[in-house]
N, C-alpha and C positions, 0 to 999 in steps of 0.2 A: 509420572515420570515416562515412563516407560513409552506411551501414549507419543509423549516430546521427541523421545531418540528416535520411536518408528516414524515419525515425520519425516528426520533427517534421512532416513535411509528411504525413503518413498514407502516404507508398509508393506507386509505380506503380499505378494502379489502385485502391489505396486510397480509400474512401470520405468526403468532408466532414461535418465537424463543423456543424452549422446555424449559421449569421451568428444576431445578434438581433434579425432580421425573421423566424426562422424560416425560411428559405431552404436550401438545401444550397450549400456550399461547393463543391463537387466532386461525382463519381460516388461511391453511396452503398452501404457495407454496414451496415446498421441495426444497432440495439440488439438485443440477445437478451434472453430472459427467460428464467426458469430452467431452460426445460426445454433452452434454447442454441437457441432458434428465433427467425431475425432478423425484428423489427419491421421494420414499413416505414420507416427512417430515422431517425436521430435526431433527436428534436424539440426537443433543446437543454435544458441543465440548467435553464433560465427556467422552465418551467410545472409546474406543480402535480403532474400525474399522473404523474412522472419524478423529481421530489425529493423522494416520499412512503418512508418507511420501507420495504423491501421487507419482505412477512409468509413467515415460513420456516416450513415441518414441520419436524419431528425437530429443535428446537434443544436438548432435553435431553441434557445430556454422555451420554456409554456408562458402565456402570456404574462400568468401573474407574474413572473421573474424576469420578464424581458427588458421592464424599465428599472429592475432594482440597484439600488445602489448601498453600499456598506458603506457607513460613515468612518473615518479614521477613527474617530473615539469606539467605536466595539471593535476593533480588532487588539486582540489578547496580545499585549507585549512581553507578558514574561509569566512564568508558569504560577499558578494559585499558591499562597502558604500551603494549603493541603492538596496533595493531590484531587480527592474527592471532595473540595472546597470549590466544585465548580456547579452549575444548573445544568437541569434535564429539560428538556422539551418534548414531550410525548404527544407522537400521530398515531390517532386509530381509525384504518380504512373502512371497517364496517360501523364503526358510529359517528364518520366523520366527524371528529372532535380532534380539538388540541386541548393539553394539558399543561402545567407547569408543575415543576419540582425541582426539589434537590436532590445531586445523584446520588447521593447517602440513599435515598428513598427505591432507589430501582429494585432491590429484593422485592419488598411490596409490590412490583410492577409486575413481576412475573411469576409463575406458577411452576408446580410441583412435575416435573417431566417434562419441561424446556431446556432447550440445548444450546447453550454457549458456544460459538464457533470463536476462536482465538488465533490471533498467528502468534506465534511465539517467536518471529523472528529478530535480533538482536540490532539496536541500532548502530554503524560504523561512525569513527569521527572520518568522516568521507570529503570533508575540505583542504585541501592541502596548499600554503603557498608557494608560488611557482615564479620562474622569472624567465619570459619569451622574449629572444631576442633584448637582454636585459631591461624589460618593459616587468613590473609586478603585474600577475594575475595569481587568480586562484582555480585549482582543478575542481571540482566535484567529480569524483571516482563514481558512476553510477552501480555497473553491474559486470560482474566478471563473467567473460565468455567462456566456451568450452575449451578454446585453443589458448589460453592464459590471459589473451588482451582483456581490455576493457573499453568499455564504453564510457566516455567521461565528458564534462561540459566543461569551457575553459571560461571564465569571468572575469570581472578586470573589478578591482578594489573600489570600492565608494568614498571610502577613507573614514567609515562610521564604523568600521566591521562587519559590513554587510556586502555585497556586491550585485553590481552591472552585468546585464545580459553584454555580448558581443558576439562580433563575427569567431566562427571557430575556424580551426584549419592554421594556414594551408596544409596540405598533405604533405609528410616530410619534415615539418616544425620538429625539432627539437627544444625541449622542457628544463629547465635545470630546477629538480624538485629539492625545496626545505627538505631538510637531515641527509641531502646526498642522494644520488640517483638520477635518474631522467627520465623522459618521457617522450617517446618519437609518436607524432600524430602519421595515420596510417592513412586512413581513406570517412568518408561519412558514415555513417550510419544510418542516414536516410538517404539515399542520394536526391533527394528535391530538399534537404532540410540544411541547416549549418548549425543548428546546435549540439548535438551529440555527434561524439566523432572516437572511431576505433581507434586506440592508442593502444602500444606495447611499451611497457613499463619493465623499466634492465631490473630493479629490485630482484631477486629471489621470492621473496615475500611481500608482497605489497599490503598485506594486511596489517602484516608487523608493522611495517613503515608507518602505515595511520595511523594503528594506536601510540605507535611512540612522537612522532610528528602532527599529527594532523588533527582535527575539531570540528563540533558537530557543524551541519551544512544549517546557516543562519539567513533568514531573509530580512531584507527593510524591515519590515513594520516589530521585528521585536526592538528590546531596548537595547540590548548587549547582550554576550555569549555567557551561556550556559554551561557548566557541567557536563561530559556526555551520562553522567547518572540522569540528569533530567530529561533525556531522550531517552530513555528504557523505561518500557511498562513492567509491572509485574512479574507479565507473561515471559519474558524475554530469557530466552536459552543459551548456552553459547551452543553452536550447529559443530558440528565434528570436524566439519574444514576450515572453521574460522569466519566463513562470511555472512553477512550480516545484509541489513538494510545502509541503503543510502541515505534514507529518513525514516522518521521513526513512523508504527505502526500507531498514529495518534490517535484512535478511539480506543484501544487500553490502556490509555493512560490515565483516568480518573481512577480504575480500580488500584484497590489496596488489599493486603492478604487480608485483613480483616471481612471486608468486605464481599472477599470470594469466598471466605471462610462462610458467613451467613448464608450465600447464596447456595454452597452446598448444603448446608445443614437445613434450608426450606424445600432440598428435591432437583435443583436447577443444576444440571449435570456441566462440565466443561469440558469441550473437546478441543484440540491441536491440531491446525496447520501451520505449515510454513512458505510463507511468500515473501522473497527477499525483493524490498521495493527499489525501483530504481530512483533516477532524481525528477523530480516533478518539473514541469511546464509552466513555471511561473508567473510569466508575463503571456507567451500565446495560447497556452491552457490544450496544450497539444493533447491527444490523446495517449494511452500508455502504451508502452514497446513492451517486447515480449519480456518476460520475468519468471525466474527459475520458483517451481513452488514442490511441493508434495501433502499430499494426503494420506495418511497412515492407514492401513485398514481399520484399528480401531475407531477411530473416528469415524470412518464410512459406517462404521455396524452402529454405533452410536445416533449418527444423524437416519438412519434409516431406522432402527427402530424406534425412535422417539416420534418422528413421522408415521409410523402404522398404527400407534398405541394413541396418537391424536395429541403430540406434543409439537409444540414451536419451536422449531429451528431459528435462531437470532443469532446473524454473524454480525461480530464485533468489526466494524470496519470494513470499509470496501473492500482492503485486499483477501479478507476471508471470503466476501462473496464472490470475487474472482478464482480462487484457489477451488472453494466447492461445485461450482459451477460448472468450471472446468471437469471436478470428477465427476458430474452426474451426467447421468443418458437423458433422453428423450422426457422420459416418464420420471425424470425426477430421480432415481435410483443413482446412490453415491458409492464408487467403487475406489478402490484405492489406487492414489495415480503418483505419479511423479514425471516432471519434464518441466516444459518449457511455455507457459502459456499466450496466448496474443489474445487469449477473449476479453471484446470490449462487449460489457452488455447495455442494450439500448433496450427503449421501452417498446419496443417492436418484436425485440428476441424474447423479452421478460426474463424472470426468474423461474428454477422448476427445483431445486432443492433447499431454498433460503423462504423463510416465513417473515419475518422480521429482518430490521438492522438498525444495528447504534452505530452513530458516524459523529463526525463533526460538523460544523456551519463550512460549505462550500460558496467560493464565489458565483456569482449568477453567469459565467461564461465556462466555470470547470467542465472539465468533461463528466466528474464524479456523478454531475447531476444526472444526465443520462440513465445511471445505477438506479438514481434515487427516484425518479420516476418510473422504471420498470419494476420498483420494489410497493410504491405509493402509489402512483397514480398521479395526475398533474394538478387533482380537485385536493387533496391533501397535502400535497407540497407546497403548493401556492399558499394555505393556512398558513404552516408549519414557517415558513419563510415571513409572511407576513405578521405573525406573531412572534417571530424571534427579533424583527426592527424593532416593535410594537415595544416588545419587553426588555429590549438595552443586553441581548445575548450578548456574545461575544465569539467573534470568528477565530479559525485556526487552531494548531496544535495543541497550546494552552487553556485556548479557551474555552466555552461550555458544549455540551452535545445534545444530540438530538435522538431520540427511539422512535421507529417508524414499527409499529404494528400492524399484522391485519386488520 
């Protein structure tokens, strides 16, 4: 658990997130751009130049995925009866093969000396009912900025417990929040977009307010509301500042305490990072915005030692890849780091510290597929998704998972 606490602090020698005044909170490893080069320290998510959407080259899906359509019957609408009662589709790049497994077989698919990098961020009840000029709306609280304001998405209730996209703003609008308090809309997060806005809550402790009056973010493919516990992973740890993720780091959801114990008994190591995820772009599939992360010193040492000894570094989820690759240099050497990352991993950029990835199944338009292509290559990814469709695998956070290995 010391590694988890270290991740929250940024690790020994880690670099600090800038505070609301734009000053470094500690020594710093800067954010990295799409090439993986460090910038001169995190400017904090309060500034427009890092709050913008990142322009990505090569967002077109590979040929095998271009015409892929996921039938509604393959969307996981509710959690399975047991967390680990999901299927596991394994793709191996060197062997150019795909195999089908139960998730409980995972320990036998890994080997002693491998390191699983897990995100310990806790999911927040980030959806809050509100009214805007008397109209019912739902606010999705995405990310708290260094200046105390939040990036938020305001959505329209669909009458079935989920929400629909709506135009955000306008600047100066004031929302009356459930449980009391107000939210004042200040400005667009991305000057070219209208989905996410920067807003100022009137409450002294917005996270506490969310825990009292909010609920987990839910999308239309799910059949009903679920308790917050359904959106927590076995790795979730309360952070020292109370912050967490707007949406669950869902690749870790199938893990159970007994399965983690079996992994450790077989010599597989668990290494924590923290990355607090923001609100996904469910309709427009925008690339991720800047998010706060921390890679502790202990994790950096574990990863570097494993790779030097011939072990594989397998990220549990795209958030773990983003954090670890932000902390890695051009040779793949990981150092303790803390700050904001706006790194978007593309096939052109590639991965440097990560050898494998365990992740859910993503929509063919999702920007996450760029990262998967960087890890596995187009040929293997095409085969994996074709097999997922043929085999009736289930998509999204309560669905089946995919392990991509070298």
